[in-house]
C-alpha positions in Angstrom: -62.0 56.3 0.1 -60.2 54.3 3.1 -58.3 57.1 5.0 -56.3 55.9 7.8 -53.0 56.6 9.7 -50.8 53.6 10.6 -47.7 53.3 12.6 -45.8 50.0 13.2 -43.2 49.8 15.9 -40.6 46.3 16.6 -40.1 46.0 20.0 -37.4 43.4 21.4 -40.0 40.7 21.5 -43.5 41.7 19.9 -44.5 44.2 17.5 -46.5 47.6 18.8 -48.9 48.9 15.9 -51.6 52.0 16.4 -53.8 52.7 13.7 -56.6 55.5 13.4 -59.5 55.0 10.8 -61.6 58.4 10.2 -64.4 58.7 7.5 -64.2 61.7 5.1 -67.0 60.7 2.8 -70.5 61.0 4.3 -71.7 59.1 1.2 -70.1 55.7 2.1 -70.5 53.7 5.3 -67.8 53.5 7.2 -66.0 51.8 10.6 -64.0 54.3 12.5 -61.2 53.5 14.6 -59.8 56.3 16.9 -57.6 54.4 17.6 -56.5 51.1 17.4 -53.8 50.1 19.4 -52.1 46.5 19.1 -49.5 43.9 20.9 -48.4 41.3 18.7 -46.5 38.7 20.3 -44.7 36.2 17.5 -44.1 32.3 19.1 -41.2 32.7 22.0 -40.0 29.7 23.8 -41.2 29.3 27.4 -37.7 29.5 29.7 -36.1 25.8 28.9 -38.9 24.2 28.0 -40.0 23.3 24.0 -43.6 25.0 25.0 -44.1 28.2 22.8 -46.4 30.9 23.7 -48.1 33.5 20.9 -50.7 36.4 21.6 -51.9 39.3 20.4 -53.7 42.3 22.2 -55.7 44.8 20.9 -57.8 47.8 22.0 -60.1 49.7 19.6 -62.4 52.7 20.0 -65.1 51.6 17.1 -67.8 53.5 15.2 -69.8 52.0 12.6 -71.3 55.1 10.8 -74.3 54.5 7.9 -74.1 56.6 4.9 -75.6 60.0 4.8 -77.9 60.9 5.0 -78.7 58.6 8.1 -77.2 59.6 11.4 -77.5 56.1 12.6 -74.3 54.8 14.2 -73.3 51.7 16.1 -70.0 52.5 18.7 -68.4 50.1 21.6 -64.9 49.8 22.8 -63.6 46.5 22.7 -60.5 44.8 24.1 -59.3 41.7 22.6 -57.0 38.8 23.4 -56.0 36.0 21.8 -53.3 33.9 23.1 -52.0 29.9 22.2 -49.7 27.6 23.5 -48.0 25.2 21.4 -45.7 21.8 21.6 -43.6 21.5 17.9 -42.0 18.4 17.6 -40.7 16.5 14.7 -41.6 12.6 14.3 -39.2 11.0 11.5 -39.5 13.3 8.9 -43.0 14.9 9.9 -43.4 17.8 12.0 -46.0 18.1 13.8 -47.3 21.3 16.2 -50.5 21.0 18.4 -51.6 23.7 20.3 -54.3 25.2 22.6 -56.0 28.6 23.1 -58.3 31.2 23.4 -59.8 34.1 23.2 -61.2 37.0 25.6 -63.0 39.9 24.3 -64.7 42.7 26.2 -67.4 45.0 24.8 -68.5 48.0 26.7 -71.7 48.4 24.2 -73.8 45.5 22.6 -77.0 44.9 20.6 -78.7 44.6 23.5 -78.7 47.4 26.5 -79.0 44.5 28.6 -75.9 43.0 28.1 -73.4 45.9 27.9 -69.9 45.7 29.5 -69.7 42.1 28.0 -67.3 39.4 27.8 -66.8 37.2 25.4 -64.8 34.1 25.4 -63.9 31.0 22.8 -62.0 28.0 23.4 -59.7 27.0 20.4 -57.4 24.1 20.0 -55.9 22.1 16.9 -52.9 21.0 15.7 -50.5 21.2 12.3 -48.5 18.3 10.1 -45.7 19.4 7.6 -43.2 17.8 6.0 -40.5 19.4 3.4 -39.3 18.0 -0.4 -36.6 19.5 -1.7 -34.2 19.4 -4.9 -31.3 21.5 -5.9 -30.5 22.3 -9.6 -27.3 23.8 -10.7 -28.3 27.0 -12.1 -26.0 30.5 -12.2 -27.7 33.3 -13.7 -28.1 37.0 -13.6 -31.0 37.3 -15.6 -32.9 40.1 -14.5 -30.9 40.7 -11.9 -32.0 37.6 -10.2 -28.7 37.0 -9.0 -29.2 32.8 -8.9 -26.6 31.0 -7.3 -27.7 27.3 -7.8 -31.3 27.0 -7.5 -33.5 25.1 -4.6 -37.3 23.8 -5.0 -38.9 23.4 -1.9 -42.2 21.6 -1.6 -44.0 21.6 1.6 -47.4 19.8 1.9 -49.7 20.3 5.1 -52.8 19.7 7.1 -53.9 21.6 9.7 -57.0 20.6 12.0 -58.4 23.3 13.8 -61.5 23.7 16.3 -63.0 26.8 17.9 -66.0 25.7 20.5 -69.2 27.9 20.5 -68.2 31.7 21.9 -70.0 32.4 25.2 -71.6 35.3 23.7 -73.2 34.4 20.0 -72.4 37.2 17.4 -76.3 38.1 16.7 -76.2 40.0 20.1 -72.9 41.7 18.6 -72.5 44.9 16.6 -70.3 43.5 13.3 -67.3 45.9 12.7 -64.9 43.3 11.1 -64.2 39.4 11.8 -63.7 39.8 15.5 -67.1 39.8 16.1 -68.5 37.0 14.0 -66.8 34.7 15.7 -69.0 31.3 15.8 -67.9 27.5 16.4 -65.7 26.1 13.7 -64.3 22.6 12.8 -62.2 21.7 9.9 -59.3 20.9 8.1 -56.8 23.1 6.1 -55.1 21.3 2.9 -52.3 23.5 1.6 -49.5 23.0 -0.8 -46.7 25.4 -0.8 -43.7 25.8 -3.4 -40.9 27.6 -2.9 -37.7 28.6 -5.1 -34.6 29.8 -3.5 -31.1 30.9 -3.9 -27.9 31.1 -1.9 -26.7 34.9 -1.7 -23.7 36.0 0.7 -24.1 32.7 2.3 -27.8 33.4 3.1 -30.7 31.8 1.7 -33.1 33.7 -0.2 -36.7 33.3 -1.8 -37.6 33.9 -5.2 -40.8 33.0 -5.6 -43.5 31.4 -3.2 -46.5 29.9 -4.1 -49.1 28.6 -1.6 -52.3 26.8 -2.7 -54.7 25.5 -0.2 -58.4 24.9 0.8 -60.6 24.3 3.8 -63.2 21.2 4.5 -65.7 22.0 7.3 -66.4 19.1 9.3 -70.0 17.9 10.5 -69.8 20.2 13.8 -68.9 23.5 12.3 -72.0 25.7 12.0 -71.7 26.0 7.9 -72.2 23.4 5.8 -69.6 20.6 5.4 -67.2 19.7 2.7 -64.6 21.1 0.8 -64.6 24.9 -0.2 -62.8 27.6 -2.8 -59.5 26.1 -3.5 -57.4 29.9 -3.2 -54.0 30.7 -4.5 -51.3 33.2 -3.0 -47.9 33.9 -5.4 -45.5 36.3 -3.8 -43.3 38.4 -6.5 -39.9 37.9 -7.0 -37.2 39.2 -4.6 -34.6 41.1 -6.5 -32.4 42.4 -3.2 
């Protein structure tokens, strides 16, 4: 059912993307993006300092259409900017990365006509802690064309602390097109454990398998119920190249 056009282009220090979503089946509700333009800038060092800056900027012309026979639709033009500055450092064998940032989002229309042309702000801060343990196994095989020339098992436990202040415009005043519009105050920890299997090919390290298990723990200042949430696990397929 989703029908869309998606284009990405890699720039020297950013990734530009263009997306267009159009409803073709009137019997289904759908969020149209005609278009959505996005620029992602990954973490980049700020001159000669150890500060790293990253940001995401996106403009979208949005229209949420309900299923036929309803002709009801909600529309807005949204300009979204999310940026943060981090300061990675290493203390003994532990990597520590505190950060501070925020979001600014402009809406041409909201649920309340008296709040048109609204600008929503949200302050965010936090820190990541992680370390690595590894062991190398003397294994050489070309079974299933894997091309294994010694095998390294890397284990990376990590914990992240994240706090997001209540946004200046509550989500109840906004039409809900995607997760950007449902921002609320959040306060919690993310516990994760990553396992990687790597090998060497042509002098370069190649990931064969990556598995990550994580769970969220929300603190009492979060708007939801505190405590642990669902444990999730992602496994990436084996690389054959």
